[in-house]
C-alpha positions as CSV (number, residue, x, y, z in Angstrom):
1,X,-44.2,-0.1,68.9
2,X,-42.2,2.7,70.6
3,X,-41.7,4.4,67.2
4,X,-45.4,4.9,66.9
5,X,-46.1,6.4,70.3
6,X,-46.5,9.9,68.8
7,X,-47.9,9.0,65.4
8,X,-51.1,10.6,64.2
9,X,-53.8,8.1,63.2
10,X,-56.4,9.1,60.6
11,X,-59.7,7.3,61.2
12,X,-63.0,7.4,59.3
13,X,-66.3,6.2,60.8
14,X,-69.5,5.6,58.8
15,X,-72.8,5.0,60.7
16,X,-76.3,6.2,60.0
17,X,-76.8,6.7,63.7
18,X,-75.7,10.1,64.9
19,X,-75.4,8.9,68.5
20,X,-72.9,6.3,67.4
21,X,-70.9,8.9,65.6
22,X,-71.0,11.1,68.6
23,X,-69.7,8.2,70.7
24,X,-66.7,7.7,68.2
25,X,-65.8,11.4,68.7
26,X,-66.0,11.1,72.4
27,X,-63.9,8.0,72.6
28,X,-61.2,9.2,70.3
29,X,-61.0,12.7,71.6
30,X,-57.8,14.0,73.2
31,X,-59.3,14.6,76.6
32,X,-60.5,11.0,76.9
33,X,-57.3,9.4,75.6
34,X,-55.8,8.8,79.1
35,X,-59.1,7.5,80.5
36,X,-59.5,5.2,77.6
37,X,-55.9,3.9,78.1
38,X,-56.6,3.2,81.8
39,X,-60.0,1.6,81.0
40,X,-58.3,-0.6,78.4
41,X,-55.9,-1.9,81.1
42,X,-58.7,-2.7,83.6
43,X,-60.6,-4.8,81.1
44,X,-59.8,-8.3,79.9
45,X,-56.4,-8.7,78.2
46,X,-56.8,-9.2,74.6
47,X,-54.0,-9.1,72.1
48,X,-54.5,-5.4,71.6
49,X,-54.4,-4.9,75.4
50,X,-51.1,-6.8,75.6
51,X,-49.7,-4.3,73.1
52,X,-50.8,-1.5,75.2
53,X,-49.4,-3.2,78.3
54,X,-46.0,-3.5,76.6
55,X,-46.2,0.2,75.7
56,X,-47.6,1.9,78.9
57,X,-46.8,5.3,77.5
58,X,-48.5,4.7,74.1
59,X,-50.8,7.6,73.4
60,X,-51.7,7.9,69.8
61,X,-53.3,11.1,68.4
62,X,-56.4,10.5,66.3
63,X,-57.9,12.5,63.5
64,X,-61.5,11.4,63.0
65,X,-63.7,12.0,60.0
66,X,-67.4,10.8,60.3
67,X,-70.1,10.3,57.8
68,X,-73.6,8.8,57.8
69,X,-73.6,7.1,54.4
70,X,-71.2,4.5,52.7
71,X,-70.9,6.5,49.5
72,X,-69.7,9.5,51.4
73,X,-67.1,7.3,53.2
74,X,-65.8,6.0,49.9
75,X,-65.5,9.6,48.5
76,X,-63.6,10.7,51.6
77,X,-61.2,7.7,51.3
78,X,-60.5,8.5,47.6
79,X,-59.9,12.2,48.3
80,X,-57.6,11.4,51.2
81,X,-55.5,9.1,49.0
82,X,-55.4,11.8,46.3
83,X,-54.1,14.3,48.8
84,X,-51.6,11.7,50.1
85,X,-53.2,11.8,53.6
86,X,-54.7,8.3,53.7
87,X,-56.8,6.8,56.4
88,X,-55.4,4.1,58.6
89,X,-58.6,2.6,60.0
90,X,-62.3,2.6,58.8
91,X,-65.2,1.8,61.2
92,X,-68.2,0.8,59.1
93,X,-71.7,0.1,60.3
94,X,-73.4,-2.9,58.5
95,X,-76.8,-1.2,58.0
96,X,-76.7,2.4,56.6
97,X,-79.9,2.9,54.6
98,X,-80.7,4.1,52.1
99,X,-77.2,3.8,50.5
100,X,-74.9,0.8,50.3
101,X,-74.6,-1.3,53.4
102,X,-71.4,-1.7,55.4
103,X,-70.1,-4.7,53.5
104,X,-70.6,-3.1,50.1
105,X,-69.0,0.1,51.4
106,X,-66.0,-2.0,52.7
107,X,-65.6,-3.6,49.3
108,X,-65.5,-0.2,47.5
109,X,-63.1,1.2,50.2
110,X,-60.8,-1.8,49.8
111,X,-60.7,-1.3,46.1
112,X,-59.8,2.4,46.6
113,X,-57.2,1.7,49.3
114,X,-55.8,-1.8,49.6
115,X,-53.8,-0.8,52.8
116,X,-56.6,0.5,55.0
117,X,-57.6,-1.4,58.2
118,X,-61.4,-2.1,58.2
119,X,-63.6,-2.8,61.2
120,X,-67.2,-3.9,60.5
121,X,-69.6,-2.8,63.3
122,X,-72.9,-4.7,63.6
123,X,-75.7,-4.9,66.0
124,X,-76.9,-8.2,64.6
125,X,-75.4,-11.7,64.4
126,X,-77.0,-12.6,61.1
127,X,-73.7,-12.1,59.1
128,X,-71.2,-14.8,59.6
129,X,-67.5,-13.7,59.9
130,X,-66.6,-16.1,57.0
131,X,-69.0,-14.3,54.7
132,X,-67.4,-11.0,55.6
133,X,-63.9,-12.4,55.1
134,X,-64.8,-13.9,51.7
135,X,-66.1,-10.5,50.4
136,X,-63.5,-8.2,51.9
137,X,-59.9,-9.3,51.2
138,X,-57.4,-9.6,52.7
139,X,-58.7,-11.2,55.8
140,X,-55.7,-9.9,57.9
141,X,-56.9,-6.3,57.4
142,X,-60.5,-7.0,58.5
143,X,-62.0,-7.2,62.0
144,X,-65.6,-6.9,63.3
145,X,-67.2,-5.8,66.5
146,X,-70.8,-6.1,67.8
147,X,-72.9,-3.4,69.2
148,X,-73.1,-2.3,72.0
149,X,-69.4,-1.9,72.4
150,X,-67.3,-0.6,75.3
151,X,-65.5,2.6,74.6
152,X,-62.1,1.1,75.4
153,X,-62.7,-1.5,72.7
154,X,-63.0,1.2,70.0
155,X,-60.0,2.9,71.4
156,X,-58.1,-0.4,71.5
157,X,-59.0,-1.2,67.9
158,X,-58.1,2.3,66.8
159,X,-54.8,2.3,68.6
160,X,-53.7,-1.2,67.7
161,X,-54.8,-1.1,64.1
162,X,-53.4,2.4,63.7
163,X,-50.1,1.2,65.0
164,X,-50.2,-1.8,62.7
165,X,-51.0,0.4,59.7
166,X,-48.1,2.7,60.5
167,X,-45.8,-0.2,61.0
168,X,-46.8,-1.6,57.6
169,X,-46.2,1.8,56.0
170,X,-42.8,1.9,57.6
171,X,-42.1,-1.6,56.5
172,X,-43.2,-0.8,53.0
173,X,-41.0,2.3,53.0
174,X,-38.1,0.2,54.4
175,X,-38.9,-2.5,51.8
176,X,-38.9,0.1,49.0
177,X,-35.7,1.6,50.3
178,X,-34.1,-1.9,50.6
179,X,-35.2,-2.7,47.0
180,X,-33.7,0.6,45.8
181,X,-30.5,-0.2,47.6
182,X,-30.5,-3.8,46.2
183,X,-31.1,-2.4,42.8
184,X,-28.3,0.1,43.2
185,X,-26.0,-2.6,44.5
186,X,-27.1,-4.9,41.7
187,X,-26.4,-2.2,39.2
188,X,-23.0,-1.5,40.8
189,X,-22.3,-5.3,40.8
190,X,-23.5,-5.4,37.2
191,X,-21.2,-2.6,36.2
192,X,-18.4,-4.1,38.2
193,X,-19.1,-7.4,36.5
194,X,-19.2,-5.7,33.1
195,X,-15.9,-3.9,33.9
196,X,-14.4,-7.2,35.0
197,X,-15.6,-8.9,31.8
198,X,-14.2,-6.0,29.8
199,X,-10.9,-6.3,31.8
200,X,-10.7,-10.0,31.1
201,X,-11.5,-9.4,27.4
202,X,-8.8,-6.8,27.3
203,X,-6.4,-9.2,29.0
204,X,-7.3,-11.9,26.5
205,X,-6.9,-9.4,23.6
206,X,-3.5,-8.3,25.0
207,X,-2.5,-11.9,25.4
208,X,-3.6,-12.5,21.8
209,X,-1.6,-9.5,20.6
210,X,1.3,-10.7,22.7
211,X,1.3,-14.0,21.0
212,X,1.0,-12.3,17.6
213,X,4.0,-10.1,18.5
214,X,5.9,-13.2,19.6
215,X,5.1,-14.8,16.3
216,X,6.2,-11.7,14.5
217,X,9.3,-11.5,16.6
218,X,10.2,-15.1,15.8
219,X,9.5,-14.4,12.2
220,X,11.7,-11.3,12.4
221,X,14.5,-13.4,13.9
222,X,14.1,-16.0,11.2
223,X,14.2,-13.2,8.6
224,X,17.3,-11.7,10.3
225,X,18.9,-15.2,10.1
226,X,17.9,-15.5,6.5
227,X,19.3,-12.1,5.9
228,X,22.6,-13.0,7.4
229,X,22.7,-16.2,5.5
230,X,21.7,-14.7,2.2
231,X,24.2,-11.9,2.7
232,X,27.0,-14.5,2.9
233,X,25.6,-16.4,0.0
234,X,25.3,-13.1,-2.0
235,X,28.9,-12.2,-1.3
236,X,30.2,-15.6,-2.4
237,X,27.8,-15.8,-5.4
238,X,28.7,-12.3,-6.6
239,X,32.4,-13.2,-6.4
240,X,31.6,-16.1,-8.7
241,X,29.6,-13.8,-11.1
242,X,32.3,-11.1,-11.1
243,X,34.9,-13.1,-13.2
244,X,32.1,-14.6,-15.3
245,X,30.9,-11.2,-16.3
246,X,34.4,-9.7,-16.5
247,X,35.9,-12.4,-18.6
248,X,32.9,-12.4,-21.0
249,X,33.2,-8.6,-21.5
250,X,37.0,-9.1,-22.1
251,X,36.2,-11.9,-24.6
252,X,33.9,-9.5,-26.5
253,X,36.8,-7.1,-27.0
254,X,38.8,-9.9,-28.7
255,X,36.0,-10.9,-31.0
256,X,35.1,-8.8,-34.1
257,X,31.8,-7.0,-33.9
258,X,30.3,-8.9,-36.8
259,X,31.3,-12.3,-35.4
260,X,28.4,-14.5,-34.4
261,X,30.1,-15.2,-31.1
262,X,29.3,-11.6,-30.1
263,X,25.6,-12.6,-29.8
264,X,26.5,-15.7,-27.7
265,X,28.7,-13.6,-25.4
266,X,25.8,-11.1,-25.0
267,X,23.5,-14.0,-23.9
268,X,26.1,-15.0,-21.3
269,X,26.2,-11.5,-19.9
270,X,22.4,-11.3,-19.8
271,X,22.2,-14.6,-18.0
272,X,24.8,-13.4,-15.5
273,X,22.9,-10.2,-15.0
274,X,19.7,-12.3,-14.3
275,X,21.6,-14.2,-11.7
276,X,22.8,-10.9,-10.2
277,X,19.2,-9.7,-10.0
278,X,18.1,-12.9,-8.4
279,X,20.7,-12.4,-5.6
280,X,19.3,-8.8,-5.3
281,X,15.8,-10.3,-4.9
282,X,17.0,-12.6,-2.1
283,X,18.5,-9.6,-0.3
284,X,15.3,-7.5,-0.9
285,X,13.1,-10.2,0.6
286,X,15.3,-10.6,3.7
287,X,16.3,-7.0,4.2
288,X,15.3,-3.5,3.3
289,X,17.5,-2.3,0.5
290,X,17.5,1.0,-1.3
291,X,15.7,0.9,-4.6
292,X,17.9,1.9,-7.6
293,X,15.5,3.9,-9.8
294,X,16.6,4.0,-13.4
295,X,14.8,4.1,-16.8
296,X,14.3,0.6,-18.3
297,X,12.0,-1.3,-20.6
298,X,9.5,-3.4,-18.8
299,X,8.9,-5.8,-21.7
300,X,12.1,-7.9,-21.4
301,X,11.7,-8.2,-17.6
302,X,8.1,-9.3,-18.2
303,X,8.9,-12.0,-20.8
304,X,11.9,-13.3,-18.8
305,X,9.7,-13.6,-15.6
306,X,6.9,-15.3,-17.4
307,X,9.3,-17.8,-19.0
308,X,10.6,-18.7,-15.5
309,X,7.1,-19.0,-14.0
310,X,5.8,-21.2,-16.8
311,X,8.7,-23.7,-16.3
312,X,8.0,-23.8,-12.5
313,X,4.2,-24.3,-12.5
314,X,2.7,-27.8,-13.0
315,X,0.8,-28.8,-16.1
316,X,-2.5,-28.6,-14.2
317,X,-2.1,-24.8,-14.3
318,X,-2.9,-23.2,-17.7
319,X,-0.8,-20.1,-18.1
320,X,-1.9,-17.4,-20.6
321,X,-0.2,-14.2,-21.5
322,X,-1.5,-11.2,-23.4
323,X,1.0,-8.5,-24.4
324,X,-0.4,-5.4,-26.2
325,X,2.4,-3.1,-25.1
326,X,3.5,-0.3,-27.5
327,X,5.7,1.6,-25.1
328,X,7.2,0.0,-22.0
329,X,9.6,2.5,-20.6
330,X,9.3,3.1,-16.9
331,X,11.5,4.6,-14.2
332,X,12.1,2.1,-11.4
333,X,14.1,-0.9,-10.0
334,X,13.9,-3.8,-12.5
335,X,14.3,-6.4,-9.8
336,X,11.5,-4.9,-7.7
337,X,9.1,-4.9,-10.7
338,X,10.0,-8.5,-11.3
339,X,9.3,-9.2,-7.7
340,X,5.8,-7.8,-8.1
341,X,5.0,-10.1,-11.0
342,X,6.6,-13.1,-9.1
343,X,4.6,-12.5,-6.0
344,X,1.2,-11.9,-7.7
345,X,1.6,-15.0,-9.9
346,X,2.6,-17.1,-6.9
347,X,-0.5,-16.0,-5.1
348,X,-2.6,-16.8,-8.2
349,X,-1.0,-20.3,-8.4
350,X,-1.8,-21.0,-4.8
351,X,-5.4,-20.1,-5.3
352,X,-5.8,-22.7,-8.1
353,X,-3.3,-25.2,-6.9
354,X,-5.6,-27.8,-5.5
355,X,-8.0,-28.3,-8.4
356,X,-6.0,-26.7,-11.2
357,X,-7.1,-23.6,-13.1
358,X,-6.2,-20.7,-15.3
359,X,-3.8,-17.8,-14.7
360,X,-3.8,-14.9,-17.2
361,X,-1.1,-12.2,-17.2
362,X,-1.6,-9.1,-19.4
363,X,0.6,-6.1,-20.2
364,X,-0.9,-3.1,-21.9
365,X,-0.7,0.7,-22.3
366,X,-3.5,2.7,-20.9
367,X,-4.3,6.4,-21.0
368,X,-6.4,7.7,-18.1
369,X,-8.3,11.0,-18.7
370,X,-10.1,13.3,-16.3
371,X,-13.4,11.9,-17.5
372,X,-12.3,8.5,-16.2
373,X,-12.4,9.7,-12.6
374,X,-15.3,7.4,-11.7
375,X,-13.4,4.4,-12.9
376,X,-10.1,5.5,-11.4
377,X,-10.8,7.9,-8.5
378,X,-7.4,7.5,-6.9
379,X,-5.3,7.9,-10.1
380,X,-4.2,11.2,-11.6
381,X,-4.8,11.5,-15.4
382,X,-1.8,10.3,-17.4
383,X,-0.2,7.5,-19.3
384,X,0.4,4.2,-17.6
385,X,1.5,0.6,-18.1
386,X,-1.2,-1.7,-16.9
387,X,-0.1,-5.1,-15.5
388,X,-2.8,-7.6,-14.6
389,X,-2.7,-11.0,-13.0
390,X,-6.0,-12.8,-13.2
391,X,-7.0,-16.3,-11.8
392,X,-10.2,-18.3,-11.6
393,X,-9.5,-19.7,-8.1
394,X,-11.5,-19.5,-4.9
395,X,-11.6,-15.7,-4.7
396,X,-11.9,-13.6,-1.5
397,X,-14.7,-12.0,0.4
398,X,-14.8,-8.2,1.3
399,X,-13.5,-8.8,4.9
400,X,-10.4,-10.5,3.5
401,X,-9.9,-7.9,0.8
402,X,-9.7,-5.2,3.4
403,X,-6.7,-6.9,5.1
404,X,-4.7,-8.4,2.2
405,X,-2.1,-5.6,2.2
406,X,-1.6,-5.7,6.0
407,X,1.8,-7.0,7.0
408,X,1.7,-10.6,8.3
409,X,-1.9,-11.1,7.2
410,X,-2.4,-14.5,5.6
411,X,-5.2,-16.9,4.9
412,X,-2.9,-19.9,4.7
413,X,-2.6,-22.4,7.6
414,X,0.0,-21.5,10.3
415,X,3.5,-22.1,9.2
416,X,2.7,-22.0,5.4
417,X,2.7,-18.3,4.8
418,X,4.6,-15.2,6.0
419,X,1.8,-12.7,5.2
420,X,4.4,-10.4,3.6
421,X,4.0,-11.1,-0.1
422,X,1.2,-8.6,-0.9
423,X,2.4,-6.0,1.6
424,X,5.7,-6.0,-0.2
425,X,4.0,-5.7,-3.5
426,X,1.9,-2.8,-2.2
427,X,5.0,-1.1,-0.9
428,X,6.9,-1.5,-4.2
429,X,4.0,-0.2,-6.3
430,X,3.6,2.9,-4.1
431,X,7.4,3.6,-4.1
432,X,7.3,3.5,-7.9
433,X,4.4,6.1,-7.9
434,X,2.0,3.5,-9.1
435,X,-1.4,2.2,-8.0
436,X,-2.8,-1.2,-7.3
437,X,-6.5,-2.3,-7.6
438,X,-8.0,-5.6,-6.6
439,X,-11.3,-7.2,-7.5
440,X,-12.4,-10.5,-6.2
441,X,-15.5,-12.5,-5.3
442,X,-15.8,-15.8,-3.5
443,X,-15.8,-18.6,-6.1
444,X,-15.1,-16.2,-9.0
445,X,-11.4,-15.7,-8.8
446,X,-9.3,-12.6,-8.3
447,X,-7.9,-9.8,-10.5
448,X,-4.9,-7.7,-9.5
449,X,-4.3,-4.6,-11.6
450,X,-1.1,-2.6,-11.3
451,X,-0.7,0.8,-12.9
452,X,2.9,2.1,-13.3
453,X,3.5,5.6,-14.7
454,X,4.9,5.6,-18.2
455,X,8.2,7.4,-18.5
456,X,7.4,10.7,-20.2
457,X,11.0,11.7,-21.2
458,X,11.8,9.1,-23.8
459,X,14.9,10.9,-24.9
460,X,16.6,10.8,-21.5
461,X,15.6,7.1,-21.1
462,X,16.9,6.2,-24.6
463,X,20.1,7.9,-23.9
464,X,20.6,5.9,-20.7
465,X,20.0,2.7,-22.6
466,X,22.7,3.5,-25.3
467,X,25.9,1.4,-25.1
468,X,28.7,3.6,-23.7
469,X,32.4,3.2,-24.4
470,X,34.5,2.9,-21.2
471,X,36.9,5.8,-20.6
472,X,40.6,4.9,-20.7
473,X,43.3,5.7,-18.2
474,X,46.7,7.3,-18.6
475,X,49.0,4.8,-17.0
476,X,47.9,5.5,-13.4
477,X,49.0,3.0,-10.8
478,X,46.3,1.0,-8.9
479,X,46.7,-1.2,-5.8
480,X,44.0,-3.9,-6.1
481,X,43.3,-6.0,-3.0
482,X,40.8,-9.0,-2.8
483,X,40.9,-12.4,-1.3
484,X,39.4,-14.1,-4.4
485,X,42.1,-14.9,-7.0
486,X,39.6,-15.1,-10.0
487,X,38.3,-11.6,-9.1
488,X,41.8,-10.2,-9.0
489,X,42.8,-11.8,-12.3
490,X,39.7,-10.5,-14.2
491,X,39.9,-7.0,-12.7
492,X,43.6,-6.8,-13.4
493,X,43.2,-7.7,-17.1
494,X,40.2,-5.4,-17.5
495,X,42.0,-2.4,-15.9
496,X,45.2,-3.0,-17.8
497,X,43.2,-3.1,-21.1
498,X,41.9,0.3,-20.0
499,X,45.4,1.7,-19.7
500,X,46.1,1.4,-16.0
501,X,49.1,-0.2,-14.2
502,X,47.7,-2.7,-11.6
503,X,49.3,-4.4,-8.6
504,X,47.2,-7.2,-7.2
505,X,47.4,-8.5,-3.6
506,X,45.4,-11.4,-2.1
507,X,46.5,-10.8,1.5
508,X,45.4,-7.5,3.1
509,X,48.3,-7.4,5.6
510,X,50.8,-8.0,2.8
511,X,49.1,-5.2,0.8
512,X,49.5,-2.8,3.7
513,X,53.2,-3.8,4.1
514,X,53.8,-3.3,0.3
515,X,52.1,0.1,0.4
516,X,54.0,1.2,3.4
517,X,57.3,0.7,1.6
518,X,56.4,2.9,-1.4
519,X,53.1,4.9,-0.7
520,X,53.8,7.4,-3.5
521,X,53.8,4.6,-6.1
522,X,50.0,4.3,-6.1
523,X,47.3,6.6,-7.4
524,X,44.3,4.6,-6.2
525,X,43.4,1.8,-3.8
526,X,40.6,-0.6,-4.8
527,X,39.8,-3.1,-2.0
528,X,37.2,-5.7,-1.2
529,X,35.2,-5.3,2.0
530,X,35.1,-8.8,3.4
531,X,38.6,-10.3,3.8
532,X,40.4,-12.3,6.4
533,X,42.9,-10.6,8.7
534,X,42.2,-6.9,7.8
535,X,38.9,-6.2,6.2
536,X,38.5,-3.4,3.6
537,X,37.6,-0.7,6.2
538,X,40.5,-1.6,8.5
539,X,43.0,-1.7,5.6
540,X,41.7,1.7,4.4
541,X,42.2,3.2,7.8
542,X,45.8,2.0,8.0
543,X,46.6,3.1,4.5
544,X,45.1,6.6,5.0
545,X,47.2,7.0,8.1
546,X,50.2,6.7,5.8
547,X,48.8,8.7,2.9
548,X,45.6,10.6,3.9
549,X,44.9,12.0,0.4
550,X,44.9,8.6,-1.4
551,X,41.5,8.0,-3.1
552,X,39.8,4.6,-2.2
553,X,37.2,2.5,-3.9
554,X,35.5,-0.1,-1.7
555,X,33.9,-3.1,-3.4
556,X,31.4,-5.4,-1.6
557,X,29.3,-8.4,-2.4
558,X,26.6,-7.2,0.0
559,X,23.8,-5.0,-1.3
560,X,23.3,-3.2,2.0
561,X,25.3,-2.1,5.0
562,X,26.9,-4.9,6.9
563,X,27.9,-4.1,10.5
564,X,27.4,-0.4,9.7
565,X,30.3,-0.4,7.1
566,X,28.7,2.4,5.0
567,X,28.8,4.8,8.0
568,X,32.4,3.7,8.7
569,X,33.2,4.2,5.1
570,X,31.7,7.7,5.0
571,X,33.7,8.6,8.1
572,X,36.9,7.7,6.2
573,X,35.8,9.8,3.2
574,X,36.0,6.7,0.9
575,X,35.5,8.0,-2.6
576,X,33.2,5.3,-3.9
577,X,31.4,2.1,-2.8
578,X,30.7,-0.3,-5.6
579,X,28.6,-3.5,-5.4
580,X,29.8,-6.7,-6.9
581,X,29.6,-8.1,-9.6
582,X,30.8,-5.0,-11.5
583,X,30.5,-4.3,-15.1
584,X,33.8,-3.1,-16.7
585,X,32.0,0.1,-17.8
586,X,30.9,0.9,-14.3
587,X,34.4,0.3,-12.9
588,X,36.0,2.4,-15.7
589,X,33.7,5.3,-15.2
590,X,34.1,5.3,-11.4
591,X,37.9,5.2,-11.6
592,X,38.1,7.9,-14.3
593,X,35.7,10.1,-12.3
594,X,37.7,9.8,-9.1
595,X,41.2,10.3,-10.7
596,X,39.9,13.0,-13.0
597,X,38.5,14.9,-10.0
598,X,41.8,14.6,-8.2
599,X,43.8,15.9,-11.1
600,X,41.3,18.8,-11.6
601,X,41.6,19.7,-7.9
């Protein structure tokens, strides 16, 4: 109770007897406070007295408000609450005519202030305490005293109940403060918990991304292994194609132009070129290669690819083609355009594979005008070749459509798809200055529409498609080095037919030895890249040490740099790098251009 020794206690007393009110003022006045305290200690020890005994210096300060009617007491209580100066204790006489009696007044005061301590003062014993307690709740804030009373009893009630009221106020403040702290701590814990959940979610997301990256890394390693393997296969396969193409072209020179065999030999060359393009596609899939843009007619590529696809699809797949192409000249890489068609048709096949279905491929010319902006908002006006692949398979929802061109995105089960097919298609189309549109709905199939710009300069394209006669030599001497005997033989015959003197060597070290004995006897070195002992780069380095001005042509069965050979070749100022298998025309033009430039210099 020490904390309340100096607290001010506001008290209201309601009694219709002015003498009683005067007595309240006398008892609770400052000058009588010490007397009342001593009187309280001399009397019988009630609970209140024990409180005073335990606090001998307890001397509360009272502020007393008196009134003769219950209604006035209720008004005072309400006003005090509104002013935030509430009363701690109310002494109410039972009989206060002509207004409400003490019990009714107590009920109204309790309604106005639930915290106030109420003391019922009565001179009669006709009202039972239980009746009072039942009407004025709660019972722990209600006491009663009978008249006549001793002054120390009033002082004791005022002091004890005032201290109790102040203690409850303090407890309520402490409770509110505690609740606020608990709420703050709860909010802090909630925020910390949310941060922890977010942190865990971020960790899970990072773990998921880590697994995705690991899968991509594994896939990259597999692709790298495929690239290495396919590079070796391409080298060997191109060495097989080289003599096949070379000897066929030589055979054409021995057959009259009007001989039916010419057509058969052309078919052989076309087939060999298709094989060459297939090797290029393998390398394109496994590695990034530079696209060789050139004017070409899309129609033969289209027909050839469709023929291949029809033979590879089962009979449950109904394949339809619709060609309405008037002009099919485009500028691009034929093998890449073929890859677009292969990838899209493969996707279409997989969508109808389980239950069978229809795949339709169309090839048409289309002219897009400015007024067609609504239909083609991302395409500039102009002439295009429109390639469409349509299936009646399962289709895709909008969520899937938004991701189909993302690298590594696939709807196939794990291990059954790379997720690269459509991203490669998208990249090829964009690199060719084209556009790709997709329309699909679940259960209604999918339509891929490719728009490739039509080549505007027909004259230049047609000139590039004309058959050229190979330029002839003037008896220049060529040192030809390759570890493949069939390649050496066909190149030797082809070059000799063009008017060159050719020395062939299968062993690169023997070739170096031969050159060292008579370096001035040769006008040009043509060497393969991949050979045992000295490879093409190493052989070139040694030969250029002997004769730095000698022009060199490097031939390779790889379609991209292997072990950085192109940079090494550029460092040696190698005149030309040619990819196998070579056409005789390509070889003849390259040689003539290099030797002619040397003579001109």
